[in-house]
PDB file with SEQRES, HELIX, SHEET and CRYST1 records, atoms N, CA, C and O in Angstrom:
SEQRES   1 A   66  MET LEU LYS THR VAL THR PHE THR THR MET HIS ILE SER          
SEQRES   2 A   66  ILE ALA PHE THR VAL VAL TYR LEU MET THR GLY SER VAL          
SEQRES   3 A   66  MET VAL GLY GLY ALA VAL ALA LEU ILE GLU PRO LEU CYS          
SEQRES   4 A   66  ASN SER VAL GLY TYR PHE PHE HIS GLU ARG VAL TRP GLU          
SEQRES   5 A   66  ARG ILE ARG ALA SER ARG ALA THR GLY VAL PRO ALA SER          
SEQRES   6 A   66  VAL                                                          
HELIX    1 AA1 LEU A    2  THR A   23  1                                  22    
HELIX    2 AA2 VAL A   26  THR A   60  1                                  35    
CRYST1    1.000    1.000    1.000  90.00  90.00  90.00 P 1           1          
ATOM      1  N   MET A   1    -123.364 101.717 -67.982  1.00  0.00           N  
ATOM      2  CA  MET A   1    -123.226 102.232 -69.418  1.00  0.00           C  
ATOM      3  C   MET A   1    -123.796 103.622 -69.602  1.00  0.00           C  
ATOM      4  O   MET A   1    -123.232 104.454 -70.315  1.00  0.00           O  
ATOM      5  N   LEU A   2    -124.880 103.854 -68.974  1.00  0.00           N  
ATOM      6  CA  LEU A   2    -125.644 105.188 -69.166  1.00  0.00           C  
ATOM      7  C   LEU A   2    -124.743 106.311 -68.576  1.00  0.00           C  
ATOM      8  O   LEU A   2    -124.735 107.413 -69.125  1.00  0.00           O  
ATOM      9  N   LYS A   3    -124.046 106.087 -67.565  1.00  0.00           N  
ATOM     10  CA  LYS A   3    -123.204 107.026 -66.974  1.00  0.00           C  
ATOM     11  C   LYS A   3    -122.016 107.501 -68.055  1.00  0.00           C  
ATOM     12  O   LYS A   3    -121.646 108.669 -68.182  1.00  0.00           O  
ATOM     13  N   THR A   4    -121.503 106.378 -68.796  1.00  0.00           N  
ATOM     14  CA  THR A   4    -120.425 106.591 -69.743  1.00  0.00           C  
ATOM     15  C   THR A   4    -120.982 107.457 -70.943  1.00  0.00           C  
ATOM     16  O   THR A   4    -120.286 108.338 -71.449  1.00  0.00           O  
ATOM     17  N   VAL A   5    -122.202 107.186 -71.361  1.00  0.00           N  
ATOM     18  CA  VAL A   5    -122.840 107.874 -72.514  1.00  0.00           C  
ATOM     19  C   VAL A   5    -123.109 109.391 -72.203  1.00  0.00           C  
ATOM     20  O   VAL A   5    -122.811 110.284 -72.997  1.00  0.00           O  
ATOM     21  N   THR A   6    -123.718 109.616 -70.938  1.00  0.00           N  
ATOM     22  CA  THR A   6    -123.835 111.000 -70.558  1.00  0.00           C  
ATOM     23  C   THR A   6    -122.610 111.693 -70.385  1.00  0.00           C  
ATOM     24  O   THR A   6    -122.510 112.863 -70.754  1.00  0.00           O  
ATOM     25  N   PHE A   7    -121.547 111.003 -69.791  1.00  0.00           N  
ATOM     26  CA  PHE A   7    -120.236 111.730 -69.650  1.00  0.00           C  
ATOM     27  C   PHE A   7    -119.591 112.045 -71.054  1.00  0.00           C  
ATOM     28  O   PHE A   7    -118.996 113.109 -71.225  1.00  0.00           O  
ATOM     29  N   THR A   8    -119.709 111.160 -72.001  1.00  0.00           N  
ATOM     30  CA  THR A   8    -119.252 111.357 -73.392  1.00  0.00           C  
ATOM     31  C   THR A   8    -120.024 112.570 -74.062  1.00  0.00           C  
ATOM     32  O   THR A   8    -119.403 113.443 -74.669  1.00  0.00           O  
ATOM     33  N   THR A   9    -121.244 112.586 -73.943  1.00  0.00           N  
ATOM     34  CA  THR A   9    -121.979 113.804 -74.434  1.00  0.00           C  
ATOM     35  C   THR A   9    -121.486 115.067 -73.918  1.00  0.00           C  
ATOM     36  O   THR A   9    -121.259 116.004 -74.683  1.00  0.00           O  
ATOM     37  N   MET A  10    -121.287 115.156 -72.529  1.00  0.00           N  
ATOM     38  CA  MET A  10    -120.843 116.355 -71.971  1.00  0.00           C  
ATOM     39  C   MET A  10    -119.396 116.646 -72.521  1.00  0.00           C  
ATOM     40  O   MET A  10    -119.053 117.753 -72.935  1.00  0.00           O  
ATOM     41  N   HIS A  11    -118.660 115.638 -72.484  1.00  0.00           N  
ATOM     42  CA  HIS A  11    -117.205 115.765 -72.916  1.00  0.00           C  
ATOM     43  C   HIS A  11    -117.169 116.261 -74.370  1.00  0.00           C  
ATOM     44  O   HIS A  11    -116.374 117.164 -74.630  1.00  0.00           O  
ATOM     45  N   ILE A  12    -117.872 115.813 -75.246  1.00  0.00           N  
ATOM     46  CA  ILE A  12    -117.868 116.271 -76.686  1.00  0.00           C  
ATOM     47  C   ILE A  12    -118.270 117.670 -76.703  1.00  0.00           C  
ATOM     48  O   ILE A  12    -117.643 118.405 -77.467  1.00  0.00           O  
ATOM     49  N   SER A  13    -119.247 118.194 -75.964  1.00  0.00           N  
ATOM     50  CA  SER A  13    -119.740 119.499 -75.936  1.00  0.00           C  
ATOM     51  C   SER A  13    -118.616 120.505 -75.533  1.00  0.00           C  
ATOM     52  O   SER A  13    -118.338 121.539 -76.141  1.00  0.00           O  
ATOM     53  N   ILE A  14    -117.998 120.013 -74.368  1.00  0.00           N  
ATOM     54  CA  ILE A  14    -116.836 120.878 -73.860  1.00  0.00           C  
ATOM     55  C   ILE A  14    -115.722 120.902 -74.782  1.00  0.00           C  
ATOM     56  O   ILE A  14    -115.148 121.975 -74.965  1.00  0.00           O  
ATOM     57  N   ALA A  15    -115.339 119.851 -75.392  1.00  0.00           N  
ATOM     58  CA  ALA A  15    -114.203 119.785 -76.221  1.00  0.00           C  
ATOM     59  C   ALA A  15    -114.466 120.620 -77.519  1.00  0.00           C  
ATOM     60  O   ALA A  15    -113.546 121.331 -77.923  1.00  0.00           O  
ATOM     61  N   PHE A  16    -115.616 120.588 -78.183  1.00  0.00           N  
ATOM     62  CA  PHE A  16    -116.032 121.350 -79.312  1.00  0.00           C  
ATOM     63  C   PHE A  16    -115.843 122.843 -78.950  1.00  0.00           C  
ATOM     64  O   PHE A  16    -115.170 123.629 -79.615  1.00  0.00           O  
ATOM     65  N   THR A  17    -116.530 123.145 -77.793  1.00  0.00           N  
ATOM     66  CA  THR A  17    -116.419 124.607 -77.434  1.00  0.00           C  
ATOM     67  C   THR A  17    -115.107 125.176 -77.278  1.00  0.00           C  
ATOM     68  O   THR A  17    -114.797 126.240 -77.815  1.00  0.00           O  
ATOM     69  N   VAL A  18    -114.284 124.465 -76.521  1.00  0.00           N  
ATOM     70  CA  VAL A  18    -112.892 124.898 -76.146  1.00  0.00           C  
ATOM     71  C   VAL A  18    -112.036 125.030 -77.573  1.00  0.00           C  
ATOM     72  O   VAL A  18    -111.434 126.062 -77.869  1.00  0.00           O  
ATOM     73  N   VAL A  19    -112.064 123.871 -78.394  1.00  0.00           N  
ATOM     74  CA  VAL A  19    -111.208 123.975 -79.562  1.00  0.00           C  
ATOM     75  C   VAL A  19    -111.954 125.080 -80.552  1.00  0.00           C  
ATOM     76  O   VAL A  19    -111.244 125.879 -81.164  1.00  0.00           O  
ATOM     77  N   TYR A  20    -113.198 125.109 -80.680  1.00  0.00           N  
ATOM     78  CA  TYR A  20    -113.767 126.122 -81.554  1.00  0.00           C  
ATOM     79  C   TYR A  20    -113.302 127.575 -81.034  1.00  0.00           C  
ATOM     80  O   TYR A  20    -112.861 128.402 -81.832  1.00  0.00           O  
ATOM     81  N   LEU A  21    -113.415 127.829 -79.749  1.00  0.00           N  
ATOM     82  CA  LEU A  21    -112.956 129.156 -79.303  1.00  0.00           C  
ATOM     83  C   LEU A  21    -111.400 129.308 -79.404  1.00  0.00           C  
ATOM     84  O   LEU A  21    -110.948 130.450 -79.496  1.00  0.00           O  
ATOM     85  N   MET A  22    -110.657 128.369 -79.394  1.00  0.00           N  
ATOM     86  CA  MET A  22    -109.194 128.527 -79.635  1.00  0.00           C  
ATOM     87  C   MET A  22    -108.880 128.695 -81.097  1.00  0.00           C  
ATOM     88  O   MET A  22    -107.989 129.473 -81.436  1.00  0.00           O  
ATOM     89  N   THR A  23    -109.545 128.025 -81.951  1.00  0.00           N  
ATOM     90  CA  THR A  23    -109.167 128.031 -83.415  1.00  0.00           C  
ATOM     91  C   THR A  23    -110.142 128.887 -84.308  1.00  0.00           C  
ATOM     92  O   THR A  23    -109.789 129.438 -85.351  1.00  0.00           O  
ATOM     93  N   GLY A  24    -111.344 128.930 -83.804  1.00  0.00           N  
ATOM     94  CA  GLY A  24    -112.339 129.666 -84.727  1.00  0.00           C  
ATOM     95  C   GLY A  24    -112.877 128.768 -85.908  1.00  0.00           C  
ATOM     96  O   GLY A  24    -113.656 129.197 -86.760  1.00  0.00           O  
ATOM     97  N   SER A  25    -112.387 127.485 -85.875  1.00  0.00           N  
ATOM     98  CA  SER A  25    -112.818 126.593 -86.893  1.00  0.00           C  
ATOM     99  C   SER A  25    -113.764 125.518 -86.520  1.00  0.00           C  
ATOM    100  O   SER A  25    -113.476 124.734 -85.615  1.00  0.00           O  
ATOM    101  N   VAL A  26    -114.920 125.438 -87.194  1.00  0.00           N  
ATOM    102  CA  VAL A  26    -115.928 124.527 -86.835  1.00  0.00           C  
ATOM    103  C   VAL A  26    -115.403 123.158 -87.149  1.00  0.00           C  
ATOM    104  O   VAL A  26    -115.601 122.237 -86.356  1.00  0.00           O  
ATOM    105  N   MET A  27    -114.685 122.963 -88.363  1.00  0.00           N  
ATOM    106  CA  MET A  27    -114.271 121.683 -88.712  1.00  0.00           C  
ATOM    107  C   MET A  27    -113.252 121.170 -87.741  1.00  0.00           C  
ATOM    108  O   MET A  27    -113.387 120.009 -87.354  1.00  0.00           O  
ATOM    109  N   VAL A  28    -112.156 121.951 -87.256  1.00  0.00           N  
ATOM    110  CA  VAL A  28    -111.144 121.552 -86.308  1.00  0.00           C  
ATOM    111  C   VAL A  28    -111.845 121.188 -85.077  1.00  0.00           C  
ATOM    112  O   VAL A  28    -111.537 120.150 -84.491  1.00  0.00           O  
ATOM    113  N   GLY A  29    -112.804 121.997 -84.620  1.00  0.00           N  
ATOM    114  CA  GLY A  29    -113.528 121.893 -83.297  1.00  0.00           C  
ATOM    115  C   GLY A  29    -114.251 120.503 -83.390  1.00  0.00           C  
ATOM    116  O   GLY A  29    -114.210 119.705 -82.453  1.00  0.00           O  
ATOM    117  N   GLY A  30    -114.863 120.271 -84.470  1.00  0.00           N  
ATOM    118  CA  GLY A  30    -115.756 119.081 -84.667  1.00  0.00           C  
ATOM    119  C   GLY A  30    -114.902 117.849 -84.675  1.00  0.00           C  
ATOM    120  O   GLY A  30    -115.238 116.865 -84.017  1.00  0.00           O  
ATOM    121  N   ALA A  31    -113.851 117.869 -85.369  1.00  0.00           N  
ATOM    122  CA  ALA A  31    -112.893 116.719 -85.354  1.00  0.00           C  
ATOM    123  C   ALA A  31    -112.368 116.351 -84.080  1.00  0.00           C  
ATOM    124  O   ALA A  31    -112.400 115.195 -83.659  1.00  0.00           O  
ATOM    125  N   VAL A  32    -111.863 117.362 -83.433  1.00  0.00           N  
ATOM    126  CA  VAL A  32    -111.229 117.139 -82.085  1.00  0.00           C  
ATOM    127  C   VAL A  32    -112.396 116.678 -81.089  1.00  0.00           C  
ATOM    128  O   VAL A  32    -112.224 115.741 -80.309  1.00  0.00           O  
ATOM    129  N   ALA A  33    -113.533 117.360 -81.162  1.00  0.00           N  
ATOM    130  CA  ALA A  33    -114.655 117.001 -80.215  1.00  0.00           C  
ATOM    131  C   ALA A  33    -115.065 115.550 -80.388  1.00  0.00           C  
ATOM    132  O   ALA A  33    -115.516 114.927 -79.426  1.00  0.00           O  
ATOM    133  N   LEU A  34    -114.912 114.946 -81.679  1.00  0.00           N  
ATOM    134  CA  LEU A  34    -115.309 113.670 -81.861  1.00  0.00           C  
ATOM    135  C   LEU A  34    -114.265 112.589 -81.442  1.00  0.00           C  
ATOM    136  O   LEU A  34    -114.579 111.580 -80.811  1.00  0.00           O  
ATOM    137  N   ILE A  35    -113.004 112.881 -81.844  1.00  0.00           N  
ATOM    138  CA  ILE A  35    -112.010 111.918 -81.727  1.00  0.00           C  
ATOM    139  C   ILE A  35    -111.464 111.862 -80.085  1.00  0.00           C  
ATOM    140  O   ILE A  35    -111.410 110.804 -79.457  1.00  0.00           O  
ATOM    141  N   GLU A  36    -111.151 112.934 -79.628  1.00  0.00           N  
ATOM    142  CA  GLU A  36    -110.533 113.011 -78.242  1.00  0.00           C  
ATOM    143  C   GLU A  36    -111.534 112.584 -77.194  1.00  0.00           C  
ATOM    144  O   GLU A  36    -111.122 111.767 -76.370  1.00  0.00           O  
ATOM    145  N   PRO A  37    -112.715 112.982 -77.096  1.00  0.00           N  
ATOM    146  CA  PRO A  37    -113.681 112.444 -76.064  1.00  0.00           C  
ATOM    147  C   PRO A  37    -114.001 110.999 -76.160  1.00  0.00           C  
ATOM    148  O   PRO A  37    -114.188 110.274 -75.182  1.00  0.00           O  
ATOM    149  N   LEU A  38    -114.058 110.591 -77.523  1.00  0.00           N  
ATOM    150  CA  LEU A  38    -114.441 109.142 -77.577  1.00  0.00           C  
ATOM    151  C   LEU A  38    -113.429 108.197 -77.144  1.00  0.00           C  
ATOM    152  O   LEU A  38    -113.708 107.124 -76.608  1.00  0.00           O  
ATOM    153  N   CYS A  39    -112.122 108.647 -77.408  1.00  0.00           N  
ATOM    154  CA  CYS A  39    -111.022 107.846 -76.889  1.00  0.00           C  
ATOM    155  C   CYS A  39    -110.944 107.839 -75.380  1.00  0.00           C  
ATOM    156  O   CYS A  39    -110.679 106.826 -74.732  1.00  0.00           O  
ATOM    157  N   ASN A  40    -111.197 109.060 -74.843  1.00  0.00           N  
ATOM    158  CA  ASN A  40    -111.199 109.155 -73.381  1.00  0.00           C  
ATOM    159  C   ASN A  40    -112.359 108.364 -72.736  1.00  0.00           C  
ATOM    160  O   ASN A  40    -112.180 107.798 -71.658  1.00  0.00           O  
ATOM    161  N   SER A  41    -113.504 108.317 -73.357  1.00  0.00           N  
ATOM    162  CA  SER A  41    -114.723 107.559 -72.928  1.00  0.00           C  
ATOM    163  C   SER A  41    -114.386 106.008 -72.911  1.00  0.00           C  
ATOM    164  O   SER A  41    -114.796 105.259 -72.024  1.00  0.00           O  
ATOM    165  N   VAL A  42    -113.705 105.654 -73.836  1.00  0.00           N  
ATOM    166  CA  VAL A  42    -113.306 104.156 -73.924  1.00  0.00           C  
ATOM    167  C   VAL A  42    -112.439 103.956 -72.747  1.00  0.00           C  
ATOM    168  O   VAL A  42    -112.696 103.011 -72.000  1.00  0.00           O  
ATOM    169  N   GLY A  43    -111.444 104.734 -72.494  1.00  0.00           N  
ATOM    170  CA  GLY A  43    -110.488 104.678 -71.273  1.00  0.00           C  
ATOM    171  C   GLY A  43    -111.357 104.737 -70.034  1.00  0.00           C  
ATOM    172  O   GLY A  43    -111.120 103.975 -69.096  1.00  0.00           O  
ATOM    173  N   TYR A  44    -112.333 105.591 -69.988  1.00  0.00           N  
ATOM    174  CA  TYR A  44    -113.188 105.807 -68.654  1.00  0.00           C  
ATOM    175  C   TYR A  44    -113.886 104.515 -68.493  1.00  0.00           C  
ATOM    176  O   TYR A  44    -113.872 103.991 -67.379  1.00  0.00           O  
ATOM    177  N   PHE A  45    -114.515 103.920 -69.511  1.00  0.00           N  
ATOM    178  CA  PHE A  45    -115.264 102.666 -69.282  1.00  0.00           C  
ATOM    179  C   PHE A  45    -114.389 101.609 -68.745  1.00  0.00           C  
ATOM    180  O   PHE A  45    -114.833 100.937 -67.814  1.00  0.00           O  
ATOM    181  N   PHE A  46    -113.227 101.369 -69.191  1.00  0.00           N  
ATOM    182  CA  PHE A  46    -112.200 100.389 -68.721  1.00  0.00           C  
ATOM    183  C   PHE A  46    -111.801 100.779 -67.227  1.00  0.00           C  
ATOM    184  O   PHE A  46    -111.712  99.921 -66.348  1.00  0.00           O  
ATOM    185  N   HIS A  47    -111.572 102.103 -67.008  1.00  0.00           N  
ATOM    186  CA  HIS A  47    -111.136 102.447 -65.829  1.00  0.00           C  
ATOM    187  C   HIS A  47    -112.147 102.227 -64.731  1.00  0.00           C  
ATOM    188  O   HIS A  47    -111.766 101.951 -63.593  1.00  0.00           O  
ATOM    189  N   GLU A  48    -113.499 102.347 -65.055  1.00  0.00           N  
ATOM    190  CA  GLU A  48    -114.607 101.990 -64.263  1.00  0.00           C  
ATOM    191  C   GLU A  48    -114.516 100.539 -63.775  1.00  0.00           C  
ATOM    192  O   GLU A  48    -114.518 100.184 -62.596  1.00  0.00           O  
ATOM    193  N   ARG A  49    -114.432  99.704 -64.924  1.00  0.00           N  
ATOM    194  CA  ARG A  49    -114.416  98.243 -64.678  1.00  0.00           C  
ATOM    195  C   ARG A  49    -113.348  97.805 -63.800  1.00  0.00           C  
ATOM    196  O   ARG A  49    -113.559  96.914 -62.978  1.00  0.00           O  
ATOM    197  N   VAL A  50    -112.159  98.395 -63.917  1.00  0.00           N  
ATOM    198  CA  VAL A  50    -110.955  98.129 -63.032  1.00  0.00           C  
ATOM    199  C   VAL A  50    -111.304  98.424 -61.577  1.00  0.00           C  
ATOM    200  O   VAL A  50    -111.042  97.629 -60.675  1.00  0.00           O  
ATOM    201  N   TRP A  51    -111.874  99.536 -61.392  1.00  0.00           N  
ATOM    202  CA  TRP A  51    -112.282 100.029 -59.997  1.00  0.00           C  
ATOM    203  C   TRP A  51    -113.375  99.133 -59.376  1.00  0.00           C  
ATOM    204  O   TRP A  51    -113.372  98.900 -58.167  1.00  0.00           O  
ATOM    205  N   GLU A  52    -114.339  98.618 -60.236  1.00  0.00           N  
ATOM    206  CA  GLU A  52    -115.348  97.770 -59.716  1.00  0.00           C  
ATOM    207  C   GLU A  52    -114.707  96.555 -59.353  1.00  0.00           C  
ATOM    208  O   GLU A  52    -115.174  95.988 -58.365  1.00  0.00           O  
ATOM    209  N   ARG A  53    -113.697  96.005 -59.957  1.00  0.00           N  
ATOM    210  CA  ARG A  53    -112.932  94.801 -59.517  1.00  0.00           C  
ATOM    211  C   ARG A  53    -112.210  94.999 -58.283  1.00  0.00           C  
ATOM    212  O   ARG A  53    -112.113  94.064 -57.488  1.00  0.00           O  
ATOM    213  N   ILE A  54    -111.649  96.227 -58.025  1.00  0.00           N  
ATOM    214  CA  ILE A  54    -110.882  96.507 -56.860  1.00  0.00           C  
ATOM    215  C   ILE A  54    -111.937  96.554 -55.787  1.00  0.00           C  
ATOM    216  O   ILE A  54    -111.751  95.907 -54.757  1.00  0.00           O  
ATOM    217  N   ARG A  55    -112.979  97.235 -55.939  1.00  0.00           N  
ATOM    218  CA  ARG A  55    -114.129  97.280 -54.927  1.00  0.00           C  
ATOM    219  C   ARG A  55    -114.522  95.877 -54.476  1.00  0.00           C  
ATOM    220  O   ARG A  55    -114.535  95.537 -53.293  1.00  0.00           O  
ATOM    221  N   ALA A  56    -114.845  95.077 -55.513  1.00  0.00           N  
ATOM    222  CA  ALA A  56    -115.349  93.665 -55.240  1.00  0.00           C  
ATOM    223  C   ALA A  56    -114.277  92.855 -54.457  1.00  0.00           C  
ATOM    224  O   ALA A  56    -114.597  92.114 -53.528  1.00  0.00           O  
ATOM    225  N   SER A  57    -112.979  93.026 -54.871  1.00  0.00           N  
ATOM    226  CA  SER A  57    -112.017  92.306 -54.179  1.00  0.00           C  
ATOM    227  C   SER A  57    -111.775  92.713 -52.796  1.00  0.00           C  
ATOM    228  O   SER A  57    -111.361  91.878 -51.992  1.00  0.00           O  
ATOM    229  N   ARG A  58    -112.011  94.001 -52.423  1.00  0.00           N  
ATOM    230  CA  ARG A  58    -111.939  94.540 -51.007  1.00  0.00           C  
ATOM    231  C   ARG A  58    -113.152  93.884 -50.216  1.00  0.00           C  
ATOM    232  O   ARG A  58    -113.016  93.431 -49.080  1.00  0.00           O  
ATOM    233  N   ALA A  59    -114.273  93.874 -50.874  1.00  0.00           N  
ATOM    234  CA  ALA A  59    -115.414  93.270 -50.151  1.00  0.00           C  
ATOM    235  C   ALA A  59    -115.405  91.852 -49.977  1.00  0.00           C  
ATOM    236  O   ALA A  59    -116.094  91.345 -49.092  1.00  0.00           O  
ATOM    237  N   THR A  60    -114.675  91.150 -50.750  1.00  0.00           N  
ATOM    238  CA  THR A  60    -114.661  89.602 -50.581  1.00  0.00           C  
ATOM    239  C   THR A  60    -113.353  89.217 -49.913  1.00  0.00           C  
ATOM    240  O   THR A  60    -113.326  88.187 -49.240  1.00  0.00           O  
ATOM    241  N   GLY A  61    -112.312  89.938 -50.042  1.00  0.00           N  
ATOM    242  CA  GLY A  61    -111.006  89.679 -49.481  1.00  0.00           C  
ATOM    243  C   GLY A  61    -110.102  88.975 -50.390  1.00  0.00           C  
ATOM    244  O   GLY A  61    -108.949  88.689 -50.064  1.00  0.00           O  
ATOM    245  N   VAL A  62    -110.670  88.662 -51.652  1.00  0.00           N  
ATOM    246  CA  VAL A  62    -109.997  88.052 -52.654  1.00  0.00           C  
ATOM    247  C   VAL A  62    -109.211  89.072 -53.671  1.00  0.00           C  
ATOM    248  O   VAL A  62    -109.840  89.910 -54.317  1.00  0.00           O  
ATOM    249  N   PRO A  63    -107.913  88.950 -53.755  1.00  0.00           N  
ATOM    250  CA  PRO A  63    -107.185  90.018 -54.673  1.00  0.00           C  
ATOM    251  C   PRO A  63    -107.741  90.045 -55.981  1.00  0.00           C  
ATOM    252  O   PRO A  63    -108.136  89.023 -56.542  1.00  0.00           O  
ATOM    253  N   ALA A  64    -107.789  91.314 -56.546  1.00  0.00           N  
ATOM    254  CA  ALA A  64    -108.415  91.531 -57.901  1.00  0.00           C  
ATOM    255  C   ALA A  64    -107.222  91.214 -58.928  1.00  0.00           C  
ATOM    256  O   ALA A  64    -106.062  91.601 -58.781  1.00  0.00           O  
ATOM    257  N   SER A  65    -107.690  90.472 -59.949  1.00  0.00           N  
ATOM    258  CA  SER A  65    -106.787  90.247 -61.141  1.00  0.00           C  
ATOM    259  C   SER A  65    -107.151  91.298 -62.153  1.00  0.00           C  
ATOM    260  O   SER A  65    -108.285  91.266 -62.631  1.00  0.00           O  
ATOM    261  N   VAL A  66    -106.285  92.242 -62.531  1.00  0.00           N  
ATOM    262  CA  VAL A  66    -106.505  93.356 -63.371  1.00  0.00           C  
ATOM    263  C   VAL A  66    -105.994  92.986 -64.791  1.00  0.00           C  
ATOM    264  O   VAL A  66    -106.077  93.801 -65.709  1.00  0.00           O  
TER     265      VAL A  66                                                      
END                                                                             
């Protein structure tokens, strides 16, 4: 979970900077920086869980149910 939190923090910073530089708007940069990375972080969390199941199934030889 800590990996997800640090990734989210980095992603929010990058998203804000990119959108702010593209639009010049703190409001738009802030809105995009909060919404887009948070959605991606939720996806990332579940992506990691799926891969953990795949790794575990390979180690045990039992097919993973995703």
